[in-house]
N, C-alpha and C positions, 0 to 999 in steps of 0.2 A: 504493500500500500504506500509506503514511503517512497519506493522507487518510482512509482507512477504518479506521485503527487496527488493521490486519491484521498482527499480529506474525509469524504463520506465513508470510504472503506476503512480508514484509520479509526473513525468513531465506532463503527460496527465491531471491528476486531477488538478494540479496547473494551467496549461494553461487554462483549462475550467473555473476554479474559476476566474482567472484574466480577462477572456473575459466577463463572466457574471456579475461580480462585480468588476469593475476596481478600486480597492482600492490599496494603496501603499503597504500594507502588503502582498497582494496576488501577486503583481508584484515581490516583493522580494522573495517570495516562488518560483515563476516561475524561476527567475534567479538562485536560489540555485539548484532547481531540474534539470535545463538544465546543470548547471555546474557538478552536480553529475553524470548525464548521460554521459556527455562528457569524464569524467575521469574513467568511469567504463569499465569493460571488456566485456560488453554485446553489444557494438555497433561496427560497422565497422569503418574503417578510414574515410570514406566519411561522416558517421553520426556524427563522433566526430567533424569534421569541421563544420557541419551543426548546431549542438547544441551549440558549442562554439560561433559561429557567432550570433545565436539567443539570447544567453545570453548577448552578448556584445551590441546588438541592443536594449535590454530592459533596459540597464543601465541608459540611459538618462531619463527614466521615473521615476527613484528613486532619481535623483539629486535634491538638493545637498545631499551628503552623510552626515548622521547625527551622526553616531557612529563609533568607531574603528572596530566593527564587520562588519559593512557595508563596511568600507574601505578595510578590508581584503578580503571580498567577491569580490569587484570590482577589486582589484589587482589580485586575483586568476583567474578571468575571462580573464583579459588582458594578463595574463601569458600564457594562452592556445593558443593565437593567435600570429602571427608574428608582434607584436606591442610593441617591446622592448622600443623604444623611448617614446611612449605614456605612457607605464608603469612607466618608470623612471621619466618622468615628473610628473605623478600623485603622485608617492611616495615621490618626493621632494617638492611637493606643501606644502605651509605653513599650510594649513588647515589639511593636512594629518599628518604632523610632530607633530602637537600640541598634539596628543594623546600619543606620546612617547610609542608606542606599540612595544613590542619585535618582534612579528611576522612580522610586517611591516618593522622594521629595518633590519631583516634578509633577507626579500624579496628584500629590496632596495640594499643590498650588493650583493646578488646573481645575480640580474639583471645587475648590473654594471660589475661584473666579467664575466658574460655570454657575454656581449657586448664588453668586453676587453677595457673598458674605464678606464685605469689604473690610470690616474690622479685623476679622481673622486673616484675610489676605495680607493686610498690612503687618500684623503681628508675626505671622509666619515668615514673611519675607525678611522682616527685621531680624528675626532669630537666625535665619539662614546666613544673612550677611554679617551679623555681629557675633552671636554666641557660637555658631558653627564655623565662623570665619571663612565662608565660601564667597569669593568675589564673583558671583553668578549674575550676569546681566539681566536674565529673565526675572530674577528675584528683585533686583533694583527697579526694573521697569514696572512690575506689578505693584511694588510698594509705592512708587510715584503715582501710578494710576489710581490706586486705592486712596491715597491721600487726597487726590483731586476729587474723587467721588465723595469722600467723607466730609471734606471741607471743615476739618476739626483742627483748631489752632494748636492743640497739644501735639497731635500727630504730625502736623505740617512742620512745626518747629523741630520735632525729633528728626524728621527726614532731612530738613535743611542742615541741621547740625551734623548729621552723619555724612551728608554729601560734602560739607566743608572739611570735615575731618579726613575724608577719603578722596579729596580732590586730586591727589596725585596718583590715584589708581585709575586705570583706563575705564573700567566700568563705572566707577564712582563719578568721574568727570562726564562720561557720556550720559549717565542717568540724570545729571543736572541739566544737560541739553534737552533730553527727552521731557523732563518735568517742565522746563521752561516752554517747550513747544506746546504743551497743554494749556498754557496761559496766554502768551502773546508773542508776536514776532520780535518785538524789541527785546524781550527777556531771552528769547532764543538766540538772537545775535550776540548778546552779552555772554551767555553761557558758552556759545560756540567759540567765541574769542578766547575765553578762559581755557577751554579745552585745547585750542590750537597752540596757545602759548606754551603749554606743557607737552603736548603730544604731536605737534607739527613736525617734529624731527623723527617721527616714527612712521612706518609705512601704512599703519592702520588709519591715519588721520583722514585721508580723503574718503576712504571707504565708510568710515563712521559718520562723517558730516555731510556727504553728498545728498542725502535725502532731505536735509534741512535747508541747505544754502540756496535752493531754487527760489525760496520766498524772500531772500535778502536783496538789498540794493547791491547789484552786481559790482558796480564801480567801487563802492565803499569797501565791500568785502575783499576784492582783489587788491585794493590799496593797502588794506590791513595785512593781508597775507604777504605781500611783497615787502612790507616794512619788517615783518617778523623774520624774513630771510636775512636781512642785513643784521638784525640784532643777534640772531642765532649764530651766524658765521663769525661775527665778532667775538662772541663768547667761546665758541668751540666749533671747530671744523669737522668734528668726528662724524656728525650725522648730516653733513652738507648735502649729500646726494638725496637723502630722503625728503628733506624740507624743500629742496629745489624742485624735485619731481612732483611732490604734492601740490606745490604752487602752480606748476604748469598744468596739472590736471584740473585745478579750479578754473584756470584760464580757458582750458578746452571746453569746460562745461558752461561757463558763464559769458565767454567772449567769442561767440562763433563767427564774428565778422573781422577778427584781427588778421589782417593781411600778412603780417610779419610772423605769425605763429610758427609756421614750418621752419623758416630760416632761424628764428630764435631757438627753437628746439634743437636743430642740428648744431648750431653754434655752441649751445650749452652742453650737448652730448659730447662734442669734441673736447671741451674743457674738462669734462668728468672722466675722460679716458685715463688720466693719470691718478685718479682718486684711489686711495687704499681700498675702498669698497670693491673696486674691480680688480686691482692688482693683487690683493691678498686673499681673495675669496677662493674657495674650493671650486674645482672645475664644474661641479654640478650644482653649485649654489646659484640662487637667483640674484641677478644684478638689477636693482630697481631703476638704474639709469637707462636701461634698455626701453623702458616704457616711453621715454622721450621720442624714440624712433617709431615706436608703435603708434603713438599719438600723431606724429607727423604723417605717417602712412595713412591712417584712417581719415585724417583731415583732408588729405588729397583725394582719397577714394570717395569721400562724401561730397566732393565738389565744392568745398568751402573756399572762400577767396584767398588768394596768395599774391604776393607782390610780383612774382615772376611766373606767370601762367604756363602750364605745360599743355601742349596740344593733346586733345582727347586720345588720339591714336597712340600716343607715347606714354599715357598716364600710368598704365599698369607696369610698364618696364621701368619707369622712374621710381615707382614704389618698390619694385623688386630690388633696384639698386640700393635704396635706403635700407631695406631689410637684410640684403646680402652683406652689406657693410657691417651691420651690427652682429650678424651671425658669425662672421669671420673672426670676431673678437670675443665672442661668448658662445662657445660651441653648443651648449645644452640649453639655450634659451628657448623654452618650449613654445611660448606664444609666437615668437618670430619664426621658428621653424614651421609651425602650423600655418601661419600666414603665407609663408613661401610655398608650402605644399598646396594650399588653396589657390594661390595666384598662378603658379606654374601649371596646375591642372586646368585652371580657367583658360589659359592661352593654349592648351593642348600639349603641353610639354610634360608628359607623364614621367619620363626618366628623371628630369630634374626634381619633380615633386617627390618621387620615390626616394631619392637620395636624402632629402631633408627629413622625410618621414622616418626612414630607417635609423637616422642618428638619434632619434628620440627613444628608441628601444621600447616602444609601446608593447605591453605584455598583458596577457590574461584578460581580466575584466575591463581593463582600459581599452581594449580593442572594441568591445561592444559600445563604449561611450565615444571613442575618438576616431575609429577607423573610417568613418564616413568622410573625413577630410581628404582621404586619399581615394577611397573606393566608390564615391558617388558616380553612378552610371559608368562603372569601369569597363563593362563589356562592350560598350559602344564608343568610349573615348579612347581607350587603349586596351584591347582584349589581352589580358595578362593573367597568369595562373597562380604563381607562387604566393604573392601577398594576399590574394583572395582566399586561397584554401587554408593558409595558416591562420587566418582570422576565423574561418568557419570551425576550426578545430576546438575553439573554446566552448562551443555549444555542445559538442560531443562530450567534452570533459565535464561540463556542468551536469549532463544527464547521469553521469556515474558518481561524481563527487558529492553533489548536494544531497542526494538520498542517504549517502553514507553518514554525512554530518548530522542529518536529521535524526537518524537512528542513534547516533552517539549522544545527541542532546537528550533524547528520551531516556537513554540508559544512565546518564550521569546526573539527571535531575536539573539540568540548566533550562528550566521550562520557559523562562522569559525570552530565550533565544529561538524557540521553536517557530513562532510566527515569523520572525525575521528570516530564518533559514528557508521557510516555505515561500515567503514572498520573494526572496532572492532567486530561488530556483524557478519560480513561476515567471518572474520578470525576464530571466534569461531565456527560458524555453519559449516564451511568447514575445521575445524582442522583435521589433519591426526590423532591426538590423539583421537579425538571423534570417528572417523571411526574404529580405532583399538579397542577401548573399547566396541563399539557396537558389534563387532565380538566376542571379548573375553568374554563378558557377556553371550552370547548365548552358547559358548563352555563350559564355567564353569558350567552353568545350566545343560547342557547335561551330563557332566562327573559326576556331583554330584547328578544326578537324580532329579533335581528340575523342577517345572513347568516353561514353557517358555512364560507365559502370559506377554504381553507388550514388548517382546523382538524381535518382527518381524523386519526384515531389508528390507527396500525398495530397490529392485534391481536397480532402477533408480540412486541410489547413485554411481554406477560405472562410471557415466559421470561427477562426481564431480572433480573439479581441487583442490585437497587436499592442504591445506596450512600447512607449517611447522612452528609451533610456539615453539617447544620444545627447551630447552636450554641444550646443550651438553658440555659447556665449563666452567660451574660454579665450577667444582671440583678442579680447579688448583690454587695453591698459587703462582706459577711463570708461565713461558711461557708454554702454553698448547701444548701437543704432540697429534696430531690427531690419530696417530697409537695406542697410549696408550688407548685412548677412545674406539677405535674399538676392541682392544685386550681383554679388560676386561668388555665388555658389554655382556649381556645375549643374545646370538645368534646374527645374522645379524640385523642391524637396521631396524625395521619395517617401511615401507613407504607406499606411495599411491598404489604402485603395489601390495604389500602384502594385503592391505585392499581390493582392487578390486578383487583379486583372491579369497579371502575368502567370500566376498559378493556374488560372482557368485556361489561358492560352497554351501553356505547356501540356495541360491535361488533354486538351483538344488535339494537339499535335500528336501526342502518344496514341490517341484513338485512331487518328488518320493513318499513322504509320502502320498500325495494326489492322488496317482496313476495317475499322469499326465505325458504323454509321450512327451511333447514339448521338442524340442532339441535346441531352440534358445540360451539359456544360456549355455548349454553344449558346443555348438560350440564356443561361446565367450571364455569360460574357456580353451578349447582346443587350440584355437588360441593364447591365452595369454601364455600358457605353452610352445608353440612352438616358439613364436616370441620374447618374453621378455627374458632378461638375468636372471631375477628372483634372483638377488643377495641378496634380502631381505628375501628369504625363505631358511630354512634349508633343507637338503636332505630328511629328513623324512616328512617334510611338503609338499614337492613336490610329494612324494609318495602318501600321503593322498589325494591330489588333483587328482592325476591320478586314484586312486581307485574310487573316486566319478564319474569321467568321465566314467570309465568302468561300474559302476553301471547303469549309464544312457544308455549305450550301451545294457546292459542286458534288461533294461526296453523296449527299442525300438525293439530289434531283437528277444528277448525271445527264445534263442537257448541254447542247452546244451553246445556248444563250448564257448559262451560268459560267461556263468556261470563258466566254467572251467578256463578261463583266470582270472576271478575275484578271484576264489579260489586259484589259484597258486600265484597271486600277494600278497594276504593276508598271505598265508602259509609261504612264504619265509621270510616275515618281522616278523611274529609272532615267528617263529623258532629262529630267530636271537635274539629276545628280551625276550624269555621265560625263560632264565636262571635267577635264583634268586641271590640275593646278589649284592652289589655295591663295585667295586674295586677302585673307584676313588672318589675324593671329588669334584664333578662337577655338574652343573645344567643339563648337557646333558643327563645323565642317566635318570633322571625323565622326561625330555622333550620328549625323544624318546618313552618311555613307555606310557606316557599319550596320546601321539598322536596316537599310535597303539590302545590303549583302546578306544579312542574316535572314531577312524575310523571304528573299528569293531562294535561298538554300532550303528553307522550310517548305516552300511551295514545290520546288523540284523534287525533294524527297517524298513529299506527301502525294504528289501526282503519280510517282512510280507505284505507290500502293493502290491508288485509285484505279489505275489501268487494269489491275488484275482482279478487281471486284467483279463478282458474277454479273451484276446489273450493268456494269460499264463495258466490260470486254466484249459483250455481245453487240454493242452499239458502235459500229465502225466509225461513224461521223464524230462521236464524242471522243473516241480514242485518237483519231486524227487531230482533233482540235487540241487535245491535251499534249500530244507529241509536238505539235507546232508551237504551242505555248512554251514548252520547256526549251526547245531549240532556240527560240528567239531571245531568250534571256541569258543563257549560259555564258556566251562569249563576252557580252557587254558587262555582266556582273563580275566576271573574272577580272576584267580591266579595271572596274571601279575598285575592287578589293586590292589589286596590286598598286594602283595609284595611291590609295589611302595608306598602305604599308610603306610605300616609298616616301611619302610626305611625313609619316611618323618618324622615320629614321632621320630626316633632315630637320625636324622641328627644334631639336636642341641647338643646332647651329644657327637656326633662324632666330631663336631667342637671344643668343649671345650677340649676334650681329645687330639686333635691335638695340641692345644695351649700349654697344659701342656707338651706334649711330646717333643716339640722343645725349651722349655725354657732354655735348657742347652747351646744354642748357644751364642757365644760371643756378637753378636749384641743385643741380648735380655737381657743379664746380665747388660747392661748399663742402663736398665730401671727399674723402681720400679714396678716389675711385680705384687707384692702383692696388688697394688692399682687398678688393672684392675677389672672393674665390667662388667659383661656380661648382656646386656639388654635382658630381657625376657618379653614375653607377653602371654596372655591366648588364643591366636587364635587357632582354631582347623583346622586340615587339612581334 
């Protein structure tokens, strides 16, 4: 049951064990399994209440609670039911508090906030911060919020006194900013200034204050920040990099029309290259000064004003120069490497992108989160096998390792971890990235002429509720711009709809190759194409899906007219993309041609199967039409494929030539262009 992630089966098995062998351990397993089933998405609302109640009624059989893990389990069960007072009573019981467990403390505070017991919220938070000496920001935050709700002079004074006493701790100073934000903008500005005077020389300053400064007078705040730079460096140059970069981040956020921003950032970056923060750091440590280059790059990509405009056609190469310069001086700067991976892929230079991606040594679960930066539309931008299949392996490992860990959690009594392990396994097994890579692996194998053993896709996967685990915001050194992320990604963001559409397509293809005339999956794909908005598909991908639907029509009807419709649809697209040469530095050129190549390969292979169908081979006219259709495409599609492969091999040289060609622009002259090193690898296309 653990191996298959079957929570309903786990509950039944645990219940049977508990009834047959009424041991305390099996009762605990039953409580856990009932809780897991109650919070799962496989039960109805009525069943959720049923299993929550069942778990709560089994709790007395395991009393008294012996460990913090059991206490967390009991609290989680009580949390499912309308038993807030009983939950609070249990969490405040002396026997429960003795474990000093963070999860229990968090639940205690959440329960009080939910029940709006503001006096207890305040007192509990005060105890956490003072008596338990835990500098926990959530406790600070709830204490400040409760004080505002109570509007009690004694408690307000106690809060202010504590914040003044702890004003040199990060959470204490930030709590003062939060408390001020609940009162007025003027108070918030004053508190933010106090915070920045102490923590402006730490990397957390911008992150902590960015949600508040949007309401400030931008010019006054920036003037204050710049003044603090002077004072800070005069007193100590030890944290010079941090306060300078924090200041530039506030300029990025609040002064979007500053034409000198890029040049100022580049100039400042060059000055910081001799800083001990860069010279003395470990090779894998993060150099905060690199964020200056990232901000300059995103400023350009967003199209913000600059004093020396860069022509649109050279913009991406200019940004690549900025990023390559920083990457050559800081090998493991992950944001810069990911940006270079994204931008090289965007201009169709997969080999360059792969070189930067490999330097990051992204492993295991990180692949599920970050591999999309390299592998978006990989089958049609650059059909390549090794990085694709190595990423797919993590999902096979998950299918083995996660059930093992779940069983260990049951055996060792670490019950608070069971739900997390189950959720982890489920998110990986239903990861949209997994679905995308399953489809892409089959498409790459088809285009490269490889065997497809072990690449079969279960059509039942179309009913999967795909989980989004990918991170799309790690690129930014300052406030992320969602439009920028969409603008420079390779094609529309592939999502669950994209996965389902291509799973249906692959299933239909398998049926056609097996000379199977079933139309169930064809109808599903046709409905999807008609009803869904399909924003995650490019136009040429939609066309490919439509051609597969038409193939199915040919298989069912076996008429000359249906073959003619298929021939026309293919001819129009092939004629459009049959021209040789590439006039743009873009991924789209390769994407459209490899899609056409793959689609025609599918058609030719499927028509071979259709010719031998009993209903088709007896109709000479249909057979002749099919044979003519195949012959008309084979030669020209081979030429398109070879042209695309030839241009892929030359794209790295093309990218380097473009960099050299625009090195004359003023914005580039401010860089040490001679230090730029282009990352190359030995991958073959």
